[in-house]
C-alpha positions as CSV (number, residue, x, y, z in Angstrom):
1,M,0.1,-0.1,0.0
2,K,2.9,2.8,0.6
3,K,4.5,1.6,-3.0
4,S,1.5,2.3,-4.0
5,L,0.8,5.8,-2.7
6,L,4.3,6.3,-2.9
7,A,4.3,5.3,-6.9
8,L,1.1,8.0,-7.1
9,A,2.9,10.4,-5.5
10,V,5.6,11.1,-8.0
11,L,3.2,10.0,-10.7
12,G,1.5,12.9,-9.3
13,A,4.9,15.0,-9.1
14,F,5.6,14.2,-12.9
15,A,2.4,15.9,-13.8
16,G,3.2,18.8,-12.0
17,A,5.8,19.4,-13.1
18,A,4.6,18.5,-17.2
19,S,1.3,21.0,-16.4
20,A,3.6,24.0,-15.0
21,Q,5.4,24.2,-18.7
22,S,3.0,25.1,-20.5
23,S,-0.9,27.4,-19.4
24,V,-3.7,28.4,-21.3
25,T,-6.0,32.0,-20.2
26,V,-9.4,32.5,-20.7
27,Y,-9.6,36.6,-21.0
28,G,-11.9,39.1,-22.3
29,I,-13.4,41.8,-21.7
30,V,-17.5,42.1,-21.8
31,D,-18.7,46.2,-22.4
32,A,-22.1,47.4,-23.2
33,G,-23.8,50.6,-22.3
34,F,-26.3,53.0,-23.6
35,N,-25.1,54.8,-26.8
36,S,-26.6,58.4,-28.8
37,T,-25.2,58.2,-32.2
38,D,-25.9,61.9,-34.6
39,T,-24.3,61.9,-38.4
40,G,-25.3,65.1,-38.1
41,A,-27.8,64.1,-40.9
42,E,-31.7,64.4,-41.1
43,D,-32.7,61.7,-39.2
44,G,-29.2,60.8,-38.7
45,R,-29.2,60.2,-34.7
46,T,-29.5,56.5,-33.6
47,T,-30.0,55.3,-29.9
48,G,-30.0,52.2,-28.2
49,I,-27.8,49.7,-26.3
50,T,-24.7,49.3,-28.1
51,S,-21.2,46.9,-27.7
52,G,-18.1,47.7,-27.1
53,N,-18.2,51.8,-25.7
54,Q,-15.4,52.5,-24.4
55,S,-13.3,49.2,-25.2
56,A,-14.2,46.2,-28.4
57,S,-16.2,43.4,-26.7
58,R,-14.1,39.9,-26.7
59,I,-12.6,36.6,-25.9
60,G,-9.5,35.5,-25.6
61,F,-7.2,32.2,-25.6
62,K,-3.6,32.7,-24.7
63,G,-0.6,29.6,-24.2
64,T,2.3,29.5,-23.3
65,E,4.9,26.4,-23.0
66,D,7.8,26.3,-22.0
67,L,11.0,24.9,-24.0
68,G,13.0,24.8,-22.1
69,N,16.8,27.6,-21.8
70,G,14.7,30.4,-21.8
71,L,12.5,29.8,-25.1
72,K,8.2,29.4,-24.8
73,A,5.6,28.7,-27.5
74,N,3.1,30.8,-28.0
75,F,0.1,31.8,-29.8
76,V,-2.9,33.6,-29.2
77,L,-7.0,33.7,-30.5
78,E,-8.6,36.1,-29.3
79,S,-12.4,37.4,-31.4
80,G,-14.4,40.0,-31.0
81,F,-18.0,40.1,-30.3
82,D,-21.2,42.6,-30.0
83,A,-22.0,42.3,-26.3
84,D,-25.5,43.8,-27.3
85,D,-27.2,41.3,-28.9
86,G,-24.4,38.3,-28.6
87,N,-24.0,38.7,-32.3
88,K,-21.2,40.8,-34.9
89,T,-21.6,43.0,-37.1
90,G,-20.9,40.7,-40.4
91,G,-20.5,37.9,-39.0
92,F,-18.4,36.3,-35.8
93,Q,-15.4,35.4,-37.0
94,F,-13.5,32.7,-34.5
95,G,-9.8,34.4,-34.3
96,D,-10.3,37.2,-36.3
97,R,-9.1,39.8,-34.3
98,I,-5.7,37.7,-33.3
99,S,-4.7,34.2,-34.8
100,T,-0.8,33.8,-34.1
101,V,1.2,31.5,-32.8
102,G,4.8,32.0,-32.2
103,L,8.2,31.7,-30.3
104,S,9.7,34.2,-27.9
105,G,12.9,34.1,-25.4
106,G,16.1,36.1,-24.9
107,F,15.6,37.1,-28.4
108,G,12.8,38.8,-28.4
109,A,10.1,37.5,-30.0
110,V,8.5,36.6,-33.6
111,N,4.7,35.1,-34.6
112,L,2.7,34.3,-37.3
113,G,-0.7,35.0,-38.6
114,K,-2.8,38.0,-37.6
115,Q,-2.3,40.0,-36.0
116,T,-1.9,44.2,-34.8
117,S,0.5,46.3,-37.6
118,A,3.9,48.0,-36.1
119,I,2.5,51.1,-36.4
120,K,-0.7,50.4,-34.1
121,D,1.6,49.0,-31.4
122,A,2.9,53.1,-31.4
123,Y,-0.5,54.8,-31.5
124,D,-1.7,52.5,-29.3
125,Q,0.7,53.6,-26.6
126,I,0.1,56.8,-27.3
127,D,-3.7,57.9,-27.4
128,P,-6.0,58.5,-24.2
129,F,-8.5,56.2,-25.4
130,G,-5.8,53.0,-26.4
131,D,-7.7,53.1,-30.1
132,G,-10.7,51.9,-28.5
133,G,-14.2,52.0,-28.1
134,T,-16.7,54.4,-29.9
135,I,-15.5,57.8,-28.6
136,A,-12.5,58.9,-29.5
137,P,-10.4,56.2,-31.2
138,I,-7.4,57.9,-32.5
139,G,-7.2,55.8,-35.2
140,A,-11.0,56.4,-37.3
141,V,-9.2,60.2,-37.7
142,F,-5.3,59.8,-37.7
143,F,-3.7,58.9,-41.2
144,N,-7.4,60.4,-42.7
145,G,-9.0,57.5,-41.1
146,D,-7.7,54.5,-42.7
147,R,-6.4,51.5,-39.9
148,L,-5.8,49.2,-42.3
149,G,-8.6,47.2,-41.2
150,G,-9.0,47.8,-38.0
151,G,-5.6,48.1,-37.1
152,R,-4.5,44.8,-37.7
153,I,-2.3,42.7,-41.2
154,T,-2.2,39.3,-41.8
155,N,-0.8,36.4,-43.5
156,S,2.1,38.3,-41.1
157,V,4.9,37.4,-40.2
158,K,6.0,40.1,-36.9
159,Y,9.4,40.9,-34.7
160,T,9.3,42.2,-31.4
161,S,12.4,43.0,-29.4
162,N,12.7,42.9,-25.7
163,S,13.5,45.7,-23.3
164,Y,16.4,47.4,-23.5
165,S,17.0,50.3,-21.0
166,G,13.0,51.3,-22.2
167,F,14.1,51.0,-25.8
168,K,12.0,48.7,-28.3
169,F,11.8,48.0,-31.5
170,G,9.7,45.7,-33.8
171,A,9.0,45.4,-37.7
172,A,6.1,43.0,-39.9
173,Y,5.5,41.7,-42.9
174,G,2.0,41.1,-44.3
175,F,1.3,39.2,-47.5
176,G,-0.6,40.1,-49.8
177,E,-0.7,36.2,-51.4
178,T,-1.9,38.0,-55.0
179,A,-1.5,35.2,-57.8
180,G,1.2,36.9,-60.6
181,S,2.1,39.6,-57.2
182,T,4.8,39.6,-54.8
183,S,4.2,42.8,-53.5
184,T,0.2,44.1,-54.0
185,N,-1.7,43.9,-51.2
186,S,1.1,43.5,-49.3
187,N,1.8,45.4,-46.1
188,F,5.4,46.6,-44.0
189,G,5.7,48.5,-40.9
190,V,8.3,49.6,-38.7
191,N,8.1,50.7,-34.9
192,V,10.7,51.9,-32.2
193,G,10.4,53.3,-28.7
194,Y,11.4,54.5,-25.3
195,A,9.2,53.8,-22.1
196,N,11.2,54.4,-19.0
197,G,9.9,57.0,-16.5
198,P,7.2,59.3,-16.5
199,L,8.3,59.5,-20.9
200,N,7.2,57.3,-23.5
201,V,8.2,58.4,-27.0
202,Q,6.6,55.8,-30.1
203,F,7.6,55.8,-33.9
204,G,5.7,53.4,-36.6
205,Y,5.4,53.4,-40.3
206,H,3.5,51.3,-42.5
207,N,4.3,50.8,-46.0
208,Q,1.1,49.5,-48.0
209,D,0.0,48.2,-51.2
210,R,-3.7,48.1,-52.4
211,L,-5.5,46.2,-55.1
212,D,-8.7,48.7,-56.1
213,A,-11.0,47.0,-58.7
214,G,-8.3,44.6,-59.5
215,I,-5.8,46.9,-60.9
216,P,-3.2,47.9,-58.2
217,R,-2.1,51.5,-57.1
218,D,1.2,52.7,-59.2
219,G,2.2,53.3,-55.9
220,K,1.9,52.5,-52.3
221,D,0.1,53.6,-49.1
222,K,2.0,55.3,-46.9
223,S,1.4,56.1,-43.1
224,T,3.8,57.4,-40.0
225,F,3.2,58.7,-36.7
226,L,5.2,60.1,-34.0
227,G,3.5,60.0,-29.9
228,A,5.1,60.8,-27.2
229,T,3.0,60.8,-23.3
230,Y,4.6,62.4,-20.5
231,N,3.2,61.4,-16.7
232,F,3.3,64.6,-14.4
233,G,2.4,62.7,-11.2
234,V,-1.0,64.6,-11.3
235,A,-1.7,64.3,-14.8
236,K,-0.4,62.7,-17.9
237,L,0.3,64.5,-21.4
238,H,-0.6,63.4,-24.6
239,G,1.0,64.5,-28.2
240,A,1.0,62.8,-31.7
241,F,1.2,63.8,-35.2
242,G,0.7,61.5,-37.7
243,Q,0.5,61.5,-42.0
244,H,-0.3,60.1,-44.9
245,K,0.4,59.7,-48.7
246,V,-1.9,58.3,-51.2
247,S,-0.5,56.8,-54.6
248,D,-2.3,56.3,-57.3
249,I,-2.4,55.8,-61.2
250,D,-5.6,58.3,-61.3
251,P,-3.7,61.0,-59.9
252,A,-7.0,63.1,-58.4
253,A,-7.0,59.5,-56.3
254,E,-3.9,60.9,-54.4
255,G,-3.4,62.9,-51.5
256,K,-1.9,63.5,-48.4
257,A,-3.2,64.0,-44.6
258,R,-1.8,65.1,-42.0
259,S,-3.3,64.7,-38.3
260,Y,-2.6,66.2,-34.8
261,M,-3.2,65.1,-30.5
262,V,-3.2,66.6,-27.5
263,G,-4.5,64.5,-24.9
264,A,-4.5,64.6,-21.0
265,S,-5.4,61.6,-18.6
266,A,-5.9,62.2,-14.7
267,K,-7.1,60.1,-11.7
268,V,-9.6,61.4,-10.1
269,G,-10.1,60.1,-6.4
270,A,-9.7,56.6,-5.5
271,A,-11.2,55.1,-8.3
272,G,-11.2,57.6,-10.6
273,N,-10.0,58.3,-14.3
274,I,-10.4,61.4,-16.7
275,L,-9.7,61.2,-20.0
276,A,-10.3,63.8,-22.6
277,S,-8.6,64.5,-26.2
278,Y,-8.6,67.0,-29.4
279,T,-7.7,65.0,-32.5
280,M,-7.2,66.9,-36.1
281,N,-7.4,65.4,-39.8
282,E,-6.3,67.6,-42.4
283,V,-6.2,66.3,-46.0
284,R,-3.7,69.3,-47.9
285,S,-4.9,68.0,-51.4
286,V,-8.0,69.0,-50.8
287,D,-9.7,72.2,-49.6
288,D,-12.0,71.8,-46.7
289,T,-11.2,69.0,-45.2
290,D,-10.5,69.4,-41.8
291,T,-12.3,66.7,-39.2
292,K,-11.7,68.0,-36.2
293,V,-12.8,65.5,-32.7
294,A,-13.3,66.9,-29.1
295,A,-13.8,64.1,-26.4
296,I,-13.9,63.4,-22.9
297,M,-14.7,60.4,-20.8
298,Y,-14.6,59.9,-17.1
299,T,-14.3,56.2,-15.7
300,H,-15.3,54.6,-12.1
301,D,-13.9,51.7,-11.1
302,L,-16.0,49.3,-8.9
303,S,-12.9,46.6,-8.3
304,K,-9.9,45.9,-10.6
305,R,-11.6,44.0,-13.7
306,T,-15.3,46.4,-13.4
307,N,-15.6,50.0,-14.4
308,L,-18.9,52.4,-14.7
309,Y,-17.7,54.6,-18.1
310,A,-19.5,58.4,-19.4
311,G,-18.7,59.5,-22.4
312,Y,-19.3,62.1,-24.3
313,S,-17.3,63.4,-28.3
314,H,-18.1,66.5,-30.9
315,I,-17.4,65.6,-34.7
316,S,-17.2,68.9,-37.4
317,N,-16.4,67.7,-40.5
318,D,-15.8,70.4,-43.4
319,A,-17.7,70.6,-46.6
320,N,-15.3,67.7,-48.4
321,A,-14.5,65.8,-45.4
322,V,-16.7,63.0,-44.3
323,L,-14.4,61.2,-41.2
324,R,-16.5,59.3,-38.2
325,N,-19.6,58.6,-40.2
326,V,-20.9,62.4,-39.6
327,V,-21.8,63.6,-43.4
328,A,-19.7,66.3,-44.9
329,D,-20.2,70.2,-43.7
330,E,-22.0,69.1,-40.5
331,S,-21.4,68.3,-37.1
332,G,-22.0,65.1,-35.1
333,S,-21.5,63.6,-31.6
334,V,-21.8,60.4,-30.0
335,M,-22.7,59.2,-26.0
336,A,-22.3,56.8,-24.5
337,V,-22.7,55.6,-20.8
338,G,-21.8,52.3,-19.6
339,I,-20.7,48.9,-17.6
340,R,-17.0,47.0,-18.3
341,H,-15.8,44.7,-17.0
342,K,-12.7,42.5,-18.2
343,F,-11.9,38.9,-16.9
């Protein structure tokens, strides 16, 4: 009997060691609330319960296996959904936000699959709203509103370095997988940043070939981002500049856009947070194309995982601007009050 118990104990120890080598975590966000959106059009106001006012609702699975000598295998499968009705606009797709597998270690990390672009990794850190939600995501205005598939690229390989005294860098390439052309629909981007103490500075660049109506563009779409935050203790200041250049066979379709953002974030008491930003986009090649967004949000933590929020943004489009789903030459707004839970 004692030998059997000893054998079971040894077997249990080996099983525990094996299970310690790998782990799988289920995580996500459920965000739902009251939302009222005005596009500036006649009868353009929509009111109801919506998903993702502060952060897009999602569910994900991530895992790590220790391969020894500091080397690890990793995977992430993350899917978005609409918390207000359990569905998703365009249909639910498993892993539509992120679906990657890769290796990490002393060299950094290399991942394959669908993942965030290198430039999004940069501007997510600078935007007070984290490029999330419906109130004031920076990517909906910067680069003339072109976030390249929500800031994610498919069929890609991405390298991310470890931090060296605050310095990090990365690069990503997405294969276009177009027959007869290796460059059409391909994506390439890099980033470099420094985050140490109160200062965070981020630079990102993205270059994309496109295929419009079966005709490759005679050139590339190029986006550049430079931003920084500085934490003064009582508040954090945010600032960013972006530029977007479109090349095309048709000269009339070419253009340049410049974007600017200033913002702030601060703690309010023990449980409150306030976020604010003013963002502008201007198409340099066309007159009367400014889009301006002023936004503010207050969040109140009920726990480490659950918070309430209330936010408002005002959007103004010039005569030849149509960003944020607001019609040209009109003003619109988004107001949201809700609850977010992270697990």
